[in-house]
C-alpha positions as CSV (number, residue, x, y, z in Angstrom):
1,X,-9.8,38.9,7.9
2,X,-7.1,36.3,7.4
3,X,-9.3,34.4,4.9
4,X,-10.0,37.5,2.9
5,X,-6.3,38.4,2.8
6,X,-5.4,34.9,1.6
7,X,-8.2,35.0,-1.1
8,X,-7.0,38.4,-2.3
9,X,-3.4,37.3,-2.5
10,X,-4.4,34.1,-4.4
11,X,-6.5,36.1,-6.8
12,X,-3.7,38.5,-7.5
13,X,-1.4,35.5,-8.1
14,X,-4.0,34.0,-10.5
15,X,-4.2,37.3,-12.4
16,X,-0.4,37.5,-12.7
17,X,-0.1,33.9,-13.8
18,X,-2.8,34.4,-16.4
19,X,-0.9,37.3,-17.8
20,X,2.6,36.1,-17.6
21,X,2.6,32.3,-17.8
22,X,2.0,32.1,-21.6
23,X,5.5,33.6,-22.1
24,X,7.2,30.8,-20.2
25,X,9.7,28.8,-22.4
26,X,9.6,25.1,-23.2
27,X,8.1,22.6,-20.8
28,X,7.0,25.2,-18.3
29,X,4.5,26.6,-20.8
30,X,2.2,23.6,-20.4
31,X,2.7,23.2,-16.6
32,X,0.4,25.9,-15.3
33,X,0.2,25.7,-11.5
34,X,-3.2,25.4,-9.9
35,X,-3.2,28.3,-7.5
36,X,-7.0,27.9,-6.8
37,X,-6.9,24.3,-5.6
38,X,-3.8,24.8,-3.6
39,X,-5.3,27.8,-1.9
40,X,-8.5,25.9,-1.2
41,X,-6.5,23.0,0.3
42,X,-4.5,25.5,2.4
43,X,-7.7,27.2,3.7
44,X,-9.4,23.8,4.3
45,X,-6.3,22.5,6.0
46,X,-5.5,25.3,8.3
47,X,-8.7,27.0,9.4
48,X,-9.9,24.7,12.2
49,X,-12.7,26.1,14.3
50,X,-15.3,26.9,11.7
51,X,-16.0,25.7,8.1
52,X,-18.0,28.8,7.0
53,X,-15.1,31.3,6.5
54,X,-12.8,28.9,4.6
55,X,-15.7,27.6,2.4
56,X,-16.9,31.2,1.7
57,X,-13.4,32.3,0.9
58,X,-12.8,29.5,-1.6
59,X,-16.2,30.0,-3.2
60,X,-15.4,33.7,-3.8
61,X,-11.9,32.8,-5.1
62,X,-13.5,30.2,-7.4
63,X,-15.9,32.8,-8.8
64,X,-13.1,35.3,-9.4
65,X,-11.1,32.6,-11.2
66,X,-14.2,31.8,-13.3
67,X,-14.4,35.5,-14.3
68,X,-10.8,35.7,-15.4
69,X,-10.5,32.2,-17.0
70,X,-13.7,32.0,-19.0
71,X,-15.0,28.8,-17.4
72,X,-18.7,28.5,-16.7
73,X,-19.7,30.6,-13.7
74,X,-19.8,28.5,-10.5
75,X,-17.8,25.5,-11.8
76,X,-14.5,26.5,-10.1
77,X,-16.4,27.7,-7.0
78,X,-17.9,24.2,-6.6
79,X,-14.6,22.5,-7.4
80,X,-12.7,24.6,-4.8
81,X,-15.4,24.1,-2.2
82,X,-15.2,20.3,-2.6
83,X,-11.4,20.5,-2.5
84,X,-11.4,22.5,0.7
85,X,-13.8,20.1,2.4
86,X,-11.7,17.1,1.3
87,X,-8.6,18.8,2.6
88,X,-10.4,19.6,5.9
89,X,-11.5,15.9,6.2
90,X,-7.9,14.7,5.7
91,X,-6.3,17.2,8.1
92,X,-6.7,14.9,11.1
93,X,-5.2,11.9,9.3
94,X,-2.0,13.1,7.6
95,X,0.9,15.1,8.6
96,X,2.3,17.3,5.9
97,X,6.0,17.5,6.9
98,X,8.9,17.5,4.6
99,X,9.2,18.0,0.9
100,X,8.0,14.6,-0.2
101,X,4.8,14.8,1.8
102,X,4.1,18.3,0.6
103,X,4.6,17.2,-3.0
104,X,2.4,14.2,-2.5
105,X,-0.3,16.2,-0.8
106,X,-0.2,18.8,-3.6
107,X,-0.5,16.1,-6.2
108,X,-3.5,14.6,-4.3
109,X,-5.2,18.0,-4.2
110,X,-4.6,18.4,-8.0
111,X,-6.1,15.0,-8.6
112,X,-9.1,15.7,-6.4
113,X,-9.8,19.0,-8.1
114,X,-9.5,17.5,-11.6
115,X,-11.8,14.6,-10.8
116,X,-14.4,16.8,-9.1
117,X,-14.4,19.1,-12.2
118,X,-14.9,16.1,-14.4
119,X,-17.7,14.8,-12.2
120,X,-19.5,18.2,-12.1
121,X,-19.3,18.5,-15.9
122,X,-20.7,15.0,-16.2
123,X,-23.6,15.8,-13.8
124,X,-24.5,19.1,-15.4
125,X,-24.8,18.3,-19.1
126,X,-24.0,21.1,-21.5
127,X,-21.0,22.6,-19.8
128,X,-18.4,23.4,-22.3
129,X,-15.3,21.1,-22.3
130,X,-11.9,21.2,-23.9
131,X,-10.5,18.4,-26.1
132,X,-9.5,15.4,-24.1
133,X,-5.8,16.0,-24.6
134,X,-6.0,19.5,-23.1
135,X,-8.1,18.2,-20.2
136,X,-5.5,15.5,-19.5
137,X,-2.7,18.1,-19.6
138,X,-4.5,20.2,-17.0
139,X,-5.3,17.2,-14.8
140,X,-1.7,16.2,-14.7
141,X,-0.7,19.5,-13.1
């Protein structure tokens, strides 16, 4: 039940960001937060006993993000599942305490999700891609 609630709240946040973020002024217009990867990292980082609920939750969230963002179906689901598993693998080794560690962990998760999306697009030829400059802007988030 907890996973479903987190997925539902993350999906609502994604819908609101998709509708409102384009009206942000200046520099904030290009800095779209990655709600999906951060939610995947949170679910992978906090749900300890079993992997299935967190993985299923991020796969569903990824599919819902695919529906509203126009990316190929399943791409974000796989990226978020990989991100959740990497976050789960690192949960034993790092302690996210304080602002600097939280920022560093969020940056690490953004980097992991961008690299895994690039790798999946390279493996599955024919997936539509944006121009390189736009890809780099989104990877820098």
